[in-house]
N, CA and C atoms as a LAMMPS dump frame, in Angstrom:
ITEM: TIMESTEP
0
ITEM: NUMBER OF ATOMS
420
ITEM: BOX BOUNDS ff ff ff
-5.0000000000000000e+02 5.0000000000000000e+02
-5.0000000000000000e+02 5.0000000000000000e+02
-5.0000000000000000e+02 5.0000000000000000e+02
ITEM: ATOMS id mol type element x y z
1 1 1 N -143.386 -371.969 -307.943
2 1 2 C -144.579 -372.55 -307.379
3 1 3 C -145.465 -371.402 -306.921
4 2 1 N -146.6 -371.274 -307.505
5 2 2 C -147.527 -370.22 -307.13
6 2 3 C -147.908 -370.331 -305.667
7 3 1 N -148.004 -369.198 -305.001
8 3 2 C -148.374 -369.175 -303.6
9 3 3 C -147.22 -369.23 -302.646
10 4 1 N -146.018 -369.569 -303.127
11 4 2 C -144.838 -369.565 -302.266
12 4 3 C -144.289 -368.149 -302.134
13 5 1 N -143.598 -367.896 -301.045
14 5 2 C -142.904 -366.629 -300.873
15 5 3 C -141.409 -366.921 -300.918
16 6 1 N -140.748 -366.442 -301.965
17 6 2 C -139.336 -366.697 -302.161
18 6 3 C -138.458 -365.591 -301.592
19 7 1 N -139.043 -364.626 -300.93
20 7 2 C -138.29 -363.49 -300.42
21 7 3 C -138.377 -362.325 -301.385
22 8 1 N -138.25 -361.13 -300.858
23 8 2 C -138.467 -359.916 -301.64
24 8 3 C -137.556 -359.807 -302.865
25 9 1 N -136.256 -360.061 -302.689
26 9 2 C -135.322 -359.926 -303.805
27 9 3 C -135.624 -360.887 -304.944
28 10 1 N -135.83 -362.134 -304.597
29 10 2 C -136.098 -363.145 -305.613
30 10 3 C -137.473 -362.929 -306.241
31 11 1 N -138.443 -362.514 -305.459
32 11 2 C -139.783 -362.279 -305.993
33 11 3 C -139.762 -361.168 -307.042
34 12 1 N -138.917 -360.139 -306.85
35 12 2 C -138.803 -359.061 -307.833
36 12 3 C -138.289 -359.605 -309.177
37 13 1 N -137.322 -360.515 -309.116
38 13 2 C -136.798 -361.127 -310.339
39 13 3 C -137.913 -361.92 -311.031
40 14 1 N -138.664 -362.705 -310.28
41 14 2 C -139.752 -363.486 -310.866
42 14 3 C -140.807 -362.582 -311.495
43 15 1 N -141.137 -361.487 -310.809
44 15 2 C -142.144 -360.566 -311.338
45 15 3 C -141.689 -359.957 -312.663
46 16 1 N -140.416 -359.619 -312.773
47 16 2 C -139.88 -359.084 -314.027
48 16 3 C -139.993 -360.111 -315.153
49 17 1 N -139.637 -361.332 -314.854
50 17 2 C -139.707 -362.39 -315.866
51 17 3 C -141.151 -362.694 -316.249
52 18 1 N -142.045 -362.666 -315.283
53 18 2 C -143.458 -362.961 -315.56
54 18 3 C -144.049 -361.909 -316.487
55 19 1 N -143.631 -360.672 -316.337
56 19 2 C -144.171 -359.61 -317.186
57 19 3 C -143.73 -359.764 -318.64
58 20 1 N -142.685 -360.533 -318.871
59 20 2 C -142.199 -360.787 -320.242
60 20 3 C -142.566 -362.195 -320.717
61 21 1 N -143.496 -362.845 -320.009
62 21 2 C -143.943 -364.192 -320.35
63 21 3 C -142.775 -365.176 -320.417
64 22 1 N -141.824 -365.037 -319.523
65 22 2 C -140.663 -365.926 -319.52
66 22 3 C -140.666 -366.848 -318.302
67 23 1 N -141.764 -366.87 -317.588
68 23 2 C -141.812 -367.689 -316.385
69 23 3 C -143.158 -368.409 -316.326
70 24 1 N -143.124 -369.617 -315.846
71 24 2 C -144.304 -370.458 -315.791
72 24 3 C -144.491 -370.851 -314.332
73 25 1 N -145.635 -370.586 -313.774
74 25 2 C -145.876 -370.961 -312.373
75 25 3 C -147.087 -371.876 -312.305
76 26 1 N -147.036 -372.728 -311.335
77 26 2 C -148.154 -373.62 -311.03
78 26 3 C -148.356 -373.592 -309.532
79 27 1 N -149.546 -373.96 -309.094
80 27 2 C -149.801 -374.033 -307.668
81 27 3 C -149.604 -375.474 -307.198
82 28 1 N -149.461 -375.619 -305.893
83 28 2 C -149.258 -376.952 -305.331
84 28 3 C -150.453 -377.863 -305.606
85 29 1 N -151.62 -377.278 -305.815
86 29 2 C -152.817 -378.102 -306.062
87 29 3 C -152.758 -378.825 -307.393
88 30 1 N -152.057 -378.232 -308.379
89 30 2 C -152.078 -378.858 -309.7
90 30 3 C -150.704 -379.28 -310.214
91 31 1 N -149.67 -379.146 -309.414
92 31 2 C -148.346 -379.556 -309.885
93 31 3 C -147.432 -379.794 -308.69
94 32 1 N -146.916 -380.99 -308.583
95 32 2 C -146.009 -381.314 -307.502
96 32 3 C -144.567 -381.082 -307.943
97 33 1 N -143.647 -381.091 -306.985
98 33 2 C -142.23 -380.966 -307.301
99 33 3 C -141.784 -382.112 -308.197
100 34 1 N -142.313 -383.301 -307.98
101 34 2 C -141.94 -384.452 -308.804
102 34 3 C -142.382 -384.238 -310.249
103 35 1 N -143.577 -383.686 -310.441
104 35 2 C -144.071 -383.441 -311.806
105 35 3 C -143.237 -382.365 -312.496
106 36 1 N -142.86 -381.314 -311.773
107 36 2 C -142.019 -380.263 -312.369
108 36 3 C -140.65 -380.833 -312.736
109 37 1 N -140.106 -381.671 -311.895
110 37 2 C -138.814 -382.286 -312.187
111 37 3 C -138.92 -383.196 -313.428
112 38 1 N -140.015 -383.902 -313.54
113 38 2 C -140.235 -384.737 -314.708
114 38 3 C -140.287 -383.873 -315.977
115 39 1 N -140.948 -382.722 -315.911
116 39 2 C -141 -381.808 -317.042
117 39 3 C -139.6 -381.307 -317.382
118 40 1 N -138.776 -381.064 -316.38
119 40 2 C -137.41 -380.592 -316.599
120 40 3 C -136.573 -381.639 -317.332
121 41 1 N -136.566 -382.848 -316.836
122 41 2 C -135.715 -383.887 -317.436
123 41 3 C -136.212 -384.295 -318.823
124 42 1 N -137.467 -384.005 -319.126
125 42 2 C -138.003 -384.316 -320.454
126 42 3 C -137.994 -383.104 -321.389
127 43 1 N -137.344 -382.021 -320.978
128 43 2 C -137.158 -380.874 -321.852
129 43 3 C -138.373 -379.982 -322.03
130 44 1 N -139.379 -380.121 -321.205
131 44 2 C -140.587 -379.286 -321.342
132 44 3 C -140.398 -377.93 -320.69
133 45 1 N -139.499 -377.817 -319.709
134 45 2 C -139.127 -376.525 -319.114
135 45 3 C -137.603 -376.498 -319.041
136 46 1 N -137.03 -375.299 -319.032
137 46 2 C -135.587 -375.156 -319.043
138 46 3 C -134.962 -375.166 -317.658
139 47 1 N -135.683 -374.698 -316.673
140 47 2 C -135.158 -374.704 -315.307
141 47 3 C -136.311 -374.677 -314.33
142 48 1 N -136.026 -375.091 -313.122
143 48 2 C -136.993 -374.986 -312.043
144 48 3 C -136.297 -374.361 -310.853
145 49 1 N -137.064 -373.68 -310.03
146 49 2 C -136.547 -373.125 -308.792
147 49 3 C -137.054 -374.026 -307.678
148 50 1 N -136.14 -374.754 -307.084
149 50 2 C -136.504 -375.709 -306.046
150 50 3 C -135.279 -375.949 -305.181
151 51 1 N -135.494 -376.32 -303.96
152 51 2 C -134.383 -376.652 -303.083
153 51 3 C -133.656 -377.889 -303.616
154 52 1 N -132.324 -377.897 -303.594
155 52 2 C -131.564 -379.057 -304.092
156 52 3 C -131.973 -380.364 -303.422
157 53 1 N -132.265 -380.323 -302.146
158 53 2 C -132.631 -381.566 -301.452
159 53 3 C -133.96 -382.128 -301.962
160 54 1 N -134.875 -381.274 -302.376
161 54 2 C -136.152 -381.749 -302.911
162 54 3 C -135.918 -382.397 -304.282
163 55 1 N -135.072 -381.76 -305.108
164 55 2 C -134.742 -382.326 -306.414
165 55 3 C -134.059 -383.68 -306.246
166 56 1 N -133.131 -383.753 -305.323
167 56 2 C -132.42 -385.01 -305.073
168 56 3 C -133.399 -386.093 -304.648
169 57 1 N -134.322 -385.741 -303.784
170 57 2 C -135.297 -386.699 -303.266
171 57 3 C -136.15 -387.293 -304.399
172 58 1 N -136.677 -386.439 -305.267
173 58 2 C -137.574 -386.912 -306.329
174 58 3 C -136.808 -387.446 -307.536
175 59 1 N -135.587 -387.005 -307.714
176 59 2 C -134.798 -387.411 -308.868
177 59 3 C -134.556 -388.918 -308.883
178 60 1 N -134.281 -389.482 -307.744
179 60 2 C -134.01 -390.916 -307.666
180 60 3 C -135.227 -391.729 -308.129
181 61 1 N -136.411 -391.276 -307.807
182 61 2 C -137.617 -391.999 -308.183
183 61 3 C -137.889 -391.931 -309.686
184 62 1 N -137.422 -390.868 -310.357
185 62 2 C -137.682 -390.72 -311.789
186 62 3 C -136.791 -391.624 -312.637
187 63 1 N -135.654 -392.044 -312.076
188 63 2 C -134.745 -392.956 -312.772
189 63 3 C -134.406 -392.439 -314.18
190 64 1 N -133.939 -391.19 -314.251
191 64 2 C -133.609 -390.566 -315.532
192 64 3 C -132.102 -390.539 -315.737
193 65 1 N -131.701 -390.273 -316.957
194 65 2 C -130.277 -390.232 -317.322
195 65 3 C -129.758 -388.808 -317.487
196 66 1 N -130.593 -387.807 -317.228
197 66 2 C -130.22 -386.414 -317.423
198 66 3 C -129.386 -385.943 -316.231
199 67 1 N -128.223 -385.351 -316.527
200 67 2 C -127.396 -384.802 -315.45
201 67 3 C -127.98 -383.457 -315.033
202 68 1 N -128.305 -383.345 -313.762
203 68 2 C -128.879 -382.113 -313.241
204 68 3 C -127.806 -381.276 -312.574
205 69 1 N -127.886 -379.973 -312.769
206 69 2 C -126.927 -379.055 -312.181
207 69 3 C -127.698 -378.076 -311.318
208 70 1 N -127.26 -377.917 -310.085
209 70 2 C -127.863 -376.974 -309.173
210 70 3 C -127.04 -375.689 -309.162
211 71 1 N -127.701 -374.567 -309.317
212 71 2 C -127.053 -373.267 -309.335
213 71 3 C -127.597 -372.445 -308.191
214 72 1 N -126.719 -371.885 -307.404
215 72 2 C -127.142 -371.062 -306.277
216 72 3 C -127.701 -369.744 -306.782
217 73 1 N -128.828 -369.338 -306.264
218 73 2 C -129.435 -368.064 -306.625
219 73 3 C -129.035 -367.04 -305.576
220 74 1 N -128.329 -366.015 -306.004
221 74 2 C -127.756 -365.061 -305.04
222 74 3 C -128.835 -364.353 -304.231
223 75 1 N -130.02 -364.161 -304.8
224 75 2 C -131.083 -363.463 -304.076
225 75 3 C -131.799 -364.343 -303.061
226 76 1 N -131.561 -365.641 -303.119
227 76 2 C -132.285 -366.564 -302.245
228 76 3 C -131.437 -366.984 -301.051
229 77 1 N -132.072 -367.135 -299.907
230 77 2 C -131.38 -367.651 -298.744
231 77 3 C -131.232 -369.16 -298.877
232 78 1 N -130.218 -369.709 -298.221
233 78 2 C -129.965 -371.145 -298.361
234 78 3 C -131.103 -371.981 -297.781
235 79 1 N -131.56 -371.605 -296.613
236 79 2 C -132.686 -372.281 -295.985
237 79 3 C -133.669 -371.211 -295.531
238 80 1 N -134.935 -371.487 -295.696
239 80 2 C -135.961 -370.52 -295.339
240 80 3 C -136.847 -371.111 -294.269
241 81 1 N -137.078 -370.36 -293.223
242 81 2 C -137.987 -370.806 -292.169
243 81 3 C -139.421 -370.668 -292.629
244 82 1 N -140.291 -371.386 -292.015
245 82 2 C -141.696 -371.325 -292.394
246 82 3 C -142.591 -371.155 -291.19
247 83 1 N -143.853 -371.008 -291.449
248 83 2 C -144.834 -370.798 -290.393
249 83 3 C -146.028 -371.697 -290.647
250 84 1 N -146.727 -372.012 -289.59
251 84 2 C -147.991 -372.718 -289.698
252 84 3 C -149.04 -371.646 -289.931
253 85 1 N -149.768 -371.764 -291.009
254 85 2 C -150.764 -370.746 -291.328
255 85 3 C -152.154 -371.356 -291.29
256 86 1 N -153.031 -370.692 -290.567
257 86 2 C -154.421 -371.091 -290.498
258 86 3 C -155.272 -369.826 -290.565
259 87 1 N -156.54 -369.991 -290.789
260 87 2 C -157.437 -368.84 -290.803
261 87 3 C -157.438 -368.182 -289.427
262 88 1 N -157.836 -366.913 -289.399
263 88 2 C -157.839 -366.181 -288.138
264 88 3 C -159.124 -366.404 -287.351
265 89 1 N -159.736 -367.534 -287.555
266 89 2 C -160.924 -367.889 -286.772
267 89 3 C -160.467 -368.518 -285.465
268 90 1 N -161.384 -368.699 -284.564
269 90 2 C -161.05 -369.366 -283.304
270 90 3 C -160.559 -370.78 -283.559
271 91 1 N -161.2 -371.484 -284.474
272 91 2 C -160.788 -372.836 -284.818
273 91 3 C -159.383 -372.838 -285.431
274 92 1 N -159.089 -371.878 -286.314
275 92 2 C -157.764 -371.782 -286.925
276 92 3 C -156.689 -371.519 -285.889
277 93 1 N -156.983 -370.648 -284.943
278 93 2 C -156.006 -370.349 -283.87
279 93 3 C -155.738 -371.582 -283.026
280 94 1 N -156.793 -372.332 -282.722
281 94 2 C -156.625 -373.558 -281.937
282 94 3 C -155.81 -374.599 -282.711
283 95 1 N -156.061 -374.708 -284.005
284 95 2 C -155.329 -375.667 -284.83
285 95 3 C -153.844 -375.289 -284.907
286 96 1 N -153.549 -374.007 -285.133
287 96 2 C -152.159 -373.552 -285.185
288 96 3 C -151.464 -373.81 -283.844
289 97 1 N -152.153 -373.577 -282.752
290 97 2 C -151.571 -373.816 -281.43
291 97 3 C -151.335 -375.298 -281.193
292 98 1 N -152.271 -376.13 -281.647
293 98 2 C -152.108 -377.587 -281.49
294 98 3 C -150.889 -378.065 -282.272
295 99 1 N -150.715 -377.57 -283.521
296 99 2 C -149.535 -377.931 -284.305
297 99 3 C -148.26 -377.421 -283.639
298 100 1 N -148.287 -376.192 -283.178
299 100 2 C -147.11 -375.624 -282.516
300 100 3 C -146.717 -376.456 -281.299
301 101 1 N -147.696 -376.842 -280.503
302 101 2 C -147.42 -377.67 -279.319
303 101 3 C -146.844 -379.028 -279.717
304 102 1 N -147.409 -379.634 -280.75
305 102 2 C -146.917 -380.941 -281.196
306 102 3 C -145.481 -380.831 -281.705
307 103 1 N -145.187 -379.787 -282.471
308 103 2 C -143.825 -379.6 -282.981
309 103 3 C -142.859 -379.304 -281.834
310 104 1 N -143.283 -378.511 -280.869
311 104 2 C -142.436 -378.211 -279.721
312 104 3 C -142.016 -379.487 -278.995
313 105 1 N -142.934 -380.411 -278.849
314 105 2 C -142.624 -381.692 -278.211
315 105 3 C -141.78 -382.584 -279.117
316 106 1 N -142.195 -382.718 -280.372
317 106 2 C -141.508 -383.603 -281.3
318 106 3 C -140.077 -383.158 -281.576
319 107 1 N -139.844 -381.865 -281.613
320 107 2 C -138.514 -381.348 -281.954
321 107 3 C -137.451 -381.723 -280.923
322 108 1 N -137.853 -382.076 -279.727
323 108 2 C -136.902 -382.483 -278.695
324 108 3 C -136.466 -383.938 -278.853
325 109 1 N -137.139 -384.667 -279.717
326 109 2 C -136.846 -386.069 -279.981
327 109 3 C -135.973 -386.144 -281.23
328 110 1 N -134.846 -386.806 -281.145
329 110 2 C -133.902 -386.868 -282.265
330 110 3 C -134.524 -387.497 -283.505
331 111 1 N -135.548 -388.313 -283.344
332 111 2 C -136.199 -388.922 -284.506
333 111 3 C -136.851 -387.864 -285.406
334 112 1 N -137.289 -386.766 -284.808
335 112 2 C -137.872 -385.676 -285.591
336 112 3 C -136.795 -385.015 -286.455
337 113 1 N -135.618 -384.811 -285.873
338 113 2 C -134.481 -384.302 -286.643
339 113 3 C -134.143 -385.28 -287.761
340 114 1 N -134.078 -386.556 -287.45
341 114 2 C -133.731 -387.554 -288.454
342 114 3 C -134.749 -387.599 -289.597
343 115 1 N -136.008 -387.348 -289.287
344 115 2 C -137.033 -387.291 -290.339
345 115 3 C -136.734 -386.138 -291.295
346 116 1 N -136.258 -385.021 -290.764
347 116 2 C -135.882 -383.89 -291.6
348 116 3 C -134.626 -384.213 -292.415
349 117 1 N -133.66 -384.84 -291.781
350 117 2 C -132.386 -385.113 -292.456
351 117 3 C -132.529 -386.051 -293.642
352 118 1 N -133.567 -386.881 -293.651
353 118 2 C -133.791 -387.791 -294.783
354 118 3 C -134.005 -387.031 -296.081
355 119 1 N -134.375 -385.747 -295.992
356 119 2 C -134.606 -384.928 -297.187
357 119 3 C -133.336 -384.235 -297.661
358 120 1 N -132.226 -384.415 -296.954
359 120 2 C -130.983 -383.723 -297.3
360 120 3 C -129.859 -384.702 -297.555
361 121 1 N -128.969 -384.332 -298.473
362 121 2 C -127.777 -385.11 -298.735
363 121 3 C -126.927 -385.152 -297.461
364 122 1 N -126.246 -386.26 -297.252
365 122 2 C -125.426 -386.441 -296.048
366 122 3 C -124.405 -385.304 -295.903
367 123 1 N -123.933 -384.771 -297.01
368 123 2 C -122.925 -383.702 -296.949
369 123 3 C -123.45 -382.439 -296.279
370 124 1 N -124.761 -382.261 -296.217
371 124 2 C -125.319 -381.058 -295.586
372 124 3 C -125.912 -381.313 -294.211
373 125 1 N -125.825 -382.533 -293.7
374 125 2 C -126.44 -382.871 -292.407
375 125 3 C -125.902 -382.018 -291.265
376 126 1 N -124.615 -381.726 -291.265
377 126 2 C -124.046 -380.909 -290.186
378 126 3 C -124.673 -379.517 -290.182
379 127 1 N -124.777 -378.91 -291.365
380 127 2 C -125.324 -377.562 -291.475
381 127 3 C -126.823 -377.554 -291.129
382 128 1 N -127.557 -378.54 -291.61
383 128 2 C -128.988 -378.615 -291.322
384 128 3 C -129.221 -378.848 -289.832
385 129 1 N -128.409 -379.699 -289.233
386 129 2 C -128.531 -379.962 -287.793
387 129 3 C -128.252 -378.688 -286.984
388 130 1 N -127.254 -377.922 -287.394
389 130 2 C -126.95 -376.667 -286.703
390 130 3 C -128.138 -375.709 -286.783
391 131 1 N -128.766 -375.615 -287.956
392 131 2 C -129.944 -374.753 -288.098
393 131 3 C -131.097 -375.288 -287.263
394 132 1 N -131.301 -376.581 -287.281
395 132 2 C -132.352 -377.231 -286.481
396 132 3 C -132.152 -376.882 -285.004
397 133 1 N -130.912 -377.041 -284.531
398 133 2 C -130.612 -376.734 -283.122
399 133 3 C -130.903 -375.282 -282.796
400 134 1 N -130.614 -374.41 -283.725
401 134 2 C -130.865 -372.973 -283.511
402 134 3 C -132.375 -372.702 -283.449
403 135 1 N -133.122 -373.262 -284.394
404 135 2 C -134.56 -373.02 -284.457
405 135 3 C -135.281 -373.636 -283.268
406 136 1 N -134.931 -374.869 -282.911
407 136 2 C -135.651 -375.599 -281.878
408 136 3 C -134.994 -375.569 -280.505
409 137 1 N -133.887 -374.84 -280.401
410 137 2 C -133.169 -374.731 -279.134
411 137 3 C -132.827 -376.116 -278.556
412 138 1 N -132.202 -376.914 -279.427
413 138 2 C -131.767 -378.254 -279.053
414 138 3 C -130.256 -378.342 -279.183
415 139 1 N -129.682 -379.492 -278.859
416 139 2 C -128.237 -379.674 -278.941
417 139 3 C -127.887 -381.035 -279.519
418 140 1 N -128.424 -381.323 -280.705
419 140 2 C -128.149 -382.619 -281.331
420 140 3 C -126.841 -382.549 -282.092
């Protein structure tokens, strides 16, 4: 996905493949994870780099018969933290602060955790909850 940061190690691999025309990237504006998954199950691309929980989420809606296999990428971390990004204008700073404040409050409510867990297979809920507790300083 163009515009994403996959980490230095993985980005080096992508850059090498891109220089040999072996990689296809799209931006979020013109291609969703569901559309990329549809291209995968219909044989238009050979693989996609996506979190397993995202594939699982969209896979059910596609109602396909293709068996999907998830392969761990050694250069990639299992879960990646993110940031709220806004322009460095006064308005952007205020917006980022408003989002940060809202997340700080929402993260203390177990419903916010449950909203996140809906994107993950039940088998990973314990691990995701542990990470959530670490990031948000909670004890769910």
